[in-house]
N, C-alpha and C positions, 0 to 999 in steps of 0.2 A: 708680419714676422713669420707668417708660415710661407709665402713666397720665397722669404729667405733660408728658411729651411729646405726646403722642396728645391731649389737651386743646387744647395751642399749634400742634396740627401736624395739623388734622383729614385731612391728606392721607393720615397712618399709617394710618388709618381705614379711609377707604371704598379707598384703594391696595391693601390686601391682599388684598382682595377682585374685583379689578380684572382681569376676563377677554374674551375675543375678542366678546362680544354688545355688552359694553360699548363697547368701542373703535370698532366699527360703527357705533352709534349716537353715540357723540359726534363721528367725525370725520364724517357729514353734517351734525348740528347745525353744527359749525363750518364747512361749506362755506357752509352755507344763512345763518349767523349775520356770515361775514368777507366774504360778496355783499351784505350788507346797510351794514356798516359802514366799508364804502371811501369813499362818497359822505357818508355822514353824517359820520364823524369829520373827513373834509375841511370840512363844513359847519360842525360845532359848532368848530373852530376859529377858521372866519370870523367869528362870531358872536362869540366872545372877543377876537375883537381880534389874534389869533396867525396866525404862517403857517403856510398849509396842513398842513402836515409835521408841526405841532405835535401835530394831533390826530391823526397816525397813529402818532407816538409815543406820546403818553398812552391808545393801546388795544393795547401789544406789553406792557412790562413789568411795567405795572398787572396785567394781566387774569393773566398767571404767576404774582405773587405771592399775587392771592388765591386761585387754585387751590392752592398750598399752605396760606395759611391760614385761608381762609372754611371755613365750614360749609355755604353752600346750594351744590346739586346744579346750578343751573340759572343762578345769578344772573351775570347778563353785566357786568362792569365796565367804565368806560373815561368819553366825555367824554358830559357828556349835555345838553340845552338849560337847564334852569334853573341849572344849576351854571355852565355858560359864560357865560353870562348875568350871572350874580353876580360870578367873575370879570375879566370886561371893565370891571363898573362900580368892580369894588373897586381892581384896579391901574389904571385909568383916573384916579383921582386920586394916583398915586404917579410915575405915567411916562408919557412921550408915547406914543401906537400906531405902530406902527413903528421903535421905535429898539432898540438893546437893550438899555437900561434894561426896556422892556418885556417883554422875553422873561424876564428874573432876576425881575422881580418874582412872573412867573406863577409861575417856579421855585419863589421863596420862599414863595409862598402856598399852593403843593402841600407844600413844607416842612411850613408850621407847622399844616398842615391835617393830614397824617400822623402827626407829633408828638403832636399831641392827641386824634385817636382811639385811637392807640396807650396813650395816658396813660389816657385814657378803660377802654378795651379790661383795660389791664393789672390797675387799681384795680376793676374792675365797678362803672362810674359810668353804663353803659347804660341804669340807667333815668333818668335826666338827659332822655331824649330825651322821657317821656312828659310832662312839662311843656308839648311843643305840639300843642294841642287838635288834633283830625282837622279841627274848620272852619276852624280858622282856617291851618292846611297849606292846606287846600282852597281857600281865597280866598286865598293868596298863591301859589300854583301857577297859577290861573285869570289873576288881575293880573301873573304873571308871561308868562306864555300872549300875554296882548296886547301888553304889550311886546317881547315878541322879535318877535312877527310884521309888527307896526310897525317894530321897527329894522332889518327888512328889506325895507321897500318902496323905501327908495333904492335896493338895488342890482336890485331888478324894475323901477325905473326909470330906471336908468340916471344917478341924480342926487348930488350930495353934500349929506348933511344930517348933522345932531349930534342928543345931546342923550339926557338919562339918563332923565328922564319921559317920561308921555304926552305932558303940553303941550309940553315943548320938542321932542320928535320930530315932532309933526301941524307945528308949529308952522315948524321946520325944513325939514319936506316941502314946506308952501306957500310956501314963501317961494322956493322952487326950482324949482317947474313950469314954468319958462318953459325949463330946462334939459333935461328929460326927451328921452332917444335912445329914438326909436320901436322901432327897431333891437331892444335891450336888452329893452323891453318884449314885444315880439312870442315874444323867446327865454324870458324868465319866465313871462308870461302863458302859453304854450303848455305850459313845463313845471310849471307848477302845476296847468293843467286836466288834463292827462295823469297828473301823480300822486296828485291825486283819485280820477282815473276807475280806477285799478291798486289802489288800498286796495279799492274794493269790487266794480269789475268784469273784474277780468283773470282774478281766480281762475275764476269760475263761467264765462267764458269759455271758459277753457281748459280745464273738464271737459267740459263741454258739446262743443269737439273730440274727447275722447276721451283726454287725458292721463289721468296715474294721479294720485293726490288728491296726492302728495309732490312730481312735476313739477309740478304746478299749482300746488303753494305755493313750491317754489323760483321758478319765474316772477313769480310776486305780487311774491316779496321781491325778487326782481333787478330790478323794476321800476323804481326810482331810479337804475339802472345805465341801464338804459336807456337814458333819459332823459340820464343825464350824457355816453354814449357818441352818444346822435345829437346832441346839442348841440355839444358837441365837435368831431363830424366838420364839421357845419353853417359852426361861425366858423372854424374851417382851412378847407374846400374854399373858403369866399367870403372870405377875408378879413377877417371883420368886425371883428377887433381893431382893423384899421387905421382902420376907421369909428367906433370908439368905444365898442365891447364891451368893458368891464373883463372881463380873464380872470385867473384864476391864477398864469399863469406858472414860471416854473421851480421846480419843487421839487427840493430833495437829494436825489440818487440813494444811499441810505444806509440802514443801520441805525440805529435812536436811540443820538445821541450820551451820552457819560458827560458830566453837565453838572452843576455846582455851582449851589445857591440862594445867593443875595445874603445875606449875614451882618450889611449894614451895622443897626447898631443904632436909627437912624430908618426904615427900612426894615420891620425887622421890629415897631416900635411902630406904624406906620402899617398896618401888613398882619395884626396880631395878632387885631382885635376880627373884623376879614372873614373871618379864618381858621375863628374859634372858628362863627361865625353857616355858613358854607358847611359845614363839619363839621356841623353839626346838623342843616339840613334834607337835606345831602347822605346822610346816617345814616335818618333819619327815611322819605324815600325809599324808600332799598335795602332795611332791614329790612320796609319794608311789601310789595315785592315779594316778596321772600325768603322771608316767614312764609304770603306768599295761595301760590305755589308750591310749598311744599313741603308745606303743608296736604294737597293733591290728591293729596299719594303719601304720605302719612304720616310725613312725614318730622318732623324735630326742626332748631331753626334756635338756633343759643347766642348772644342778641342780645351778650353783652361779646366772643366770640369774634369776631363780625362786626364788632365795633370795631376788632380786631386785624388781622383780615383786610382793611378798608376803609384802615386808619393805612398797616400797608407796602403797599397800592397807589398810595396819595397819596406817600409818600416814594420809591418807585419811579419815578412819575411826575415828581420833585422831580430827580432825576438822571439821568433820561435822556431830558429836553429836551421834558417834558412841562409837564401843568399840572393842578389838581383834578379829581377824576374820582369817580362813584360807581358804584355801581347802577342800571342805567336799565330803564327798566319795558317800554318796547316791543322791545327787543333781546335781554330775558332773556324775557321771554313768547313771542318766535320762538327762542330757545333751548331753550323747554321745549317747545311746541309741536314742535316737529323731532327731540325725540327724546331731548335730552342727560339722559347717565345721573349723569354723575359733573364733576365741576371740570375734570377734563380736557380736555374741548369746551372751555372756554374758553384751555386751554394751544396745543390747534391751533388757533384760532379766533386767537392772538396770531403761534403760527407762518405760517398763511396772510397776517394782514397786514404780518409782518416779508417775505414772497416779495416783495409787494405795493409795500412801501417799497423794494426793492432793484431791481425788474424793471419796475413797472408806471406810477412818477411822471413817466417823459417825457410816457404817454399825455396828462397832464392838465395840459399845457401850455397847451393852449389851452380848456381847459375855462371855460366862461363863471361868472361869479360871479354870473350871473339866476339859474340852475340851482341852486347851491348853496344861495343864498335861498330858494328854490321847495321845497326839500328841508325846510329848518329848516321856513317857513311851513306848510309840510303835517302836519308832525310836531307841531308844538305847539300846533296850534289844537285836536286831539286833547287837549289839557291844561286848555282851557276849557271850566268846564263853572259856567253861571249856573243851572243848575238847584239847587246846594248854595243858594242864596240862599232860593228857595220853599222848601225841603225845611227850612230851619232857621226860617227864620219861621213855617213851621206848627208845627213842635214845640218850639224854644226860641227866646222873642224875647233871650233874652241871648249864644245862638251865632250869632242871627242880626246883632246888632250886632256883636260879633265879629270875624266876615265880611267884612259890610260895610265896616267902619273898615278890617278889613286891604286889600281889597283898595283900596280910595280913597288909602289911604296909601301905598300901592307903587305903585299908577300917579301920584297926584300928585307923593310925593315919590322914588322911585326904591326900588330892590331891597331896599336895605340898611337903610336906615330903614324901609323893608316889613316886611322877617323879623325887625328887631328890634324892633317894634311888634306883630309875630306873636307873638314871644315874652312879652315884656310883658303883653297881653292876653290869652293862656294861664294865664299867674300868676295874675293877675289877676281875671280869670272863675272860676278853681278857688277863688280865697282869697274872693271874693265869696260863692260857692254856700257852700260851708262854714261863711261867716262866720252862716249864717241858716240853720241846721239844721232840716230839718222835725220839728216834736217834734207828737205828737198826743196829746190826751186820750183815755183810753182808760175802755170799761166793759166790763163782762161780758156776753159773750154768753148770753140764757138757754138753759138747758138744756146747758151746757158749761162746759167752762174754757177756752176762748179768751177773747180782749180785743180791740176792735176799736175804731176812732176813731167817737169820740159823733156824728160830724157825716157820717157813710156808712152806718153801723150801727144798728138798734132794739136797744139793749143796755140794763143796769141799772146807776142809778149810783147810790152816796149823797152826800147833800152834804156827809157829815164827811171825806168820802176823795176825793182828786182824784189821780189817776194821770197820768203825762205817762211816755212813750213817747219816748224821744231816738231818732232815726234817725240817729245820726252820732257819730263818735267825738268827743271833746271836750278841743278845745285853744286856745292861746292866742286865735285868732281865734274864736273863737263862745263863750268861756265867759261872757263879759258878757252876752250876748245871752239866755243860756239863764239867767244869775242874775235878770237882769230879767224873763223872762217867768215865771218861778217867783215872784216878788214879787209881781208885777202881778195874778197869778193867786189868790194868797193875799188882796188886799187886798177883792177881791169877793163874798166869801161868809164871812159871820160863825161860820158852823156849820163851816167848815169846822176840823177838829183833825189830820187826817196828809195830807200830800202822799206819794207814791211814785212813785220815779224808776224806770221800768221800762228797764234797761242793755242788753236784748238784742241791741243791734245798735250798742252802747261798743266798741270794739276795743282803744280807749286814754284813759286820761286823762293829761294833760299834766300839769306844775308848775301853771303858770296854772293851768289848769283847776280843779285840786285847791285853789288857794287860794280860786278864786271859788265852789266847793264848800261849802269849809268857811266864808263869808263869809254862803252863803246859811243854813244851817245854825241860825249864827248868830242872826242876823235871822229865823228862822224861831221860833225856840225863843223869843226875845224877843215875838214875836207869840201864844206857845200853840199853837206849831203844830208837831208832831214830824214830821222829815224822813226815808225810810224808802229802802229798795234793792232793787231784786227783779231775776232773771236778771242778776248780774254774773257776766262768763266769767270764767275761773282767772286766765291772765297777769294781769288787769284788780285783780283780789282779789288776789293776790300782788303788784303792785304799792300798791296801799290798807293793806295788812299792813304795810308799812316805814315808815309814821306814825302818828299820834295820831288820824287823821281818825278811824277806827273807833270808836274809845275814846270823843270826844267828841260823835258822831254822836247825836242825841237821840231818835232812831229804831232800826228793827233793819233786819239786811240778811236779807232772804227768799230761799229758793233758786229759786222759781216766783212770778208773780205771781198767782196763784190763792190761794197759802200766803200771802200779803199781805192778799187782799181776805176772805179768811175770817177771817183772824184778827183784821186791822181792825172791820171790819164787823161781827162777834159783840162785840168790844170794845168799840164803840159803840151797842151794840145791852144788853149787859150795864150800860153806864152810865146810858144812860139810863133803864134800869127802876129801878137803883139811886135815880136823882135822884127820878122816882114816886114 
């Protein structure tokens, strides 16, 4: 019972050894991450089309719940750019932005996402995320970064523009260029330039001025807060809101409220698929970050428990006024670099954000939307990686095609179709690759017991014996390919008497592949050719022994390929001598 509880409640594991040193490290990390999260949470709520307080609410209860159920010591859970964009796209089809129905739809989406993730974790189905290939994910995130940055241009220019695809957004911006607010442009442009400089130049400057590394790091992370403070003061002092500068306005001064997701069958039906897609994308992003950071400290991440942690976090968001969340890359790296030792750092961050929600929200009344847009643009442009196109083109044209298609479909048709296409492309790419397994004809390397590809090495062969090394498990997708290849090779040489399948890389043979092997064995037998197997793995042999294939096999099963070569070559030599 205790081990079972520790499996589902990792807090019982790290909590037992929690000490004052870990407490100090976690508190320092929490201060730095809280400073970073305040403007970021407001900005991502804006991106999702929700009131700014939703971003704060989505960063409190979810972090606390992940601290209890999650396994990563450094992962910082909350709103992230890509999930915020997916949220806006999904609930924009269900309700109109700014209405009560829109906020309820966001809660419902978080609830569905949480339930889906929780179910995957309980039934240990985390492996399903492996069907999304990394190149496709990289392509989707790159396209999403472009869409997110483009969607914020309207806030930087002070105009009204809509659209879910790149073409729609660009058209909307161009058609409203005559309405540009130059004061907004000055604020947004200045904030953007400042934030870009902060990312690269502020920390070195503070170090040159004699600041300690920790203080310089905190100062650099507080850059967005400085942009928020300065631009808010400028708008307030000059009353720029009256001059047309869009501002955040009143933000409720309270802790996250208790909320109830919508249970309308129609809404549940409309949001079910987007919730699944958001869950998969969020989990892939989160587990990638968590495993990368854990590896640096030789810690272990349990993917199935991570699903439970993220599921609990999203359910928490659904019942406390938030929207879908996941582990964020930038804030998790900041949390790790700041010295976070345990998930308690996240709990302290939640406490800091709760204090901000109660005490600081009146201070953002005059915060210009252009500053939040600048925060988003600077954050998401780091996601754009066109280098993935060059790298995949050089390494694998199939992966390049998948990346390019994902980017183009996401930009042209929107994020939902883009991510769905990414899933389909990932699976299709896997099936295509495995449907044509690498099969090499091998021969004996002189003076050794090793066998290598006849097209790559100088090897000894025998015209009466052909050995084919299969470098893939055999299942329904590739079984016919192998059958056709064997029979085509058998028809090439009249002297051929033996075909040996070298199965050292075959980990499984499914029923479709078994039937294909049976047919191959029969047709080769009709041609006077014996079919042999070599180096068959134990589990595969155990499965073959449950049927009649081995009894019907025209040839033999050899322990090693060298045994097969020696026995068959000798047999053919003796046969030739007898014929003479």
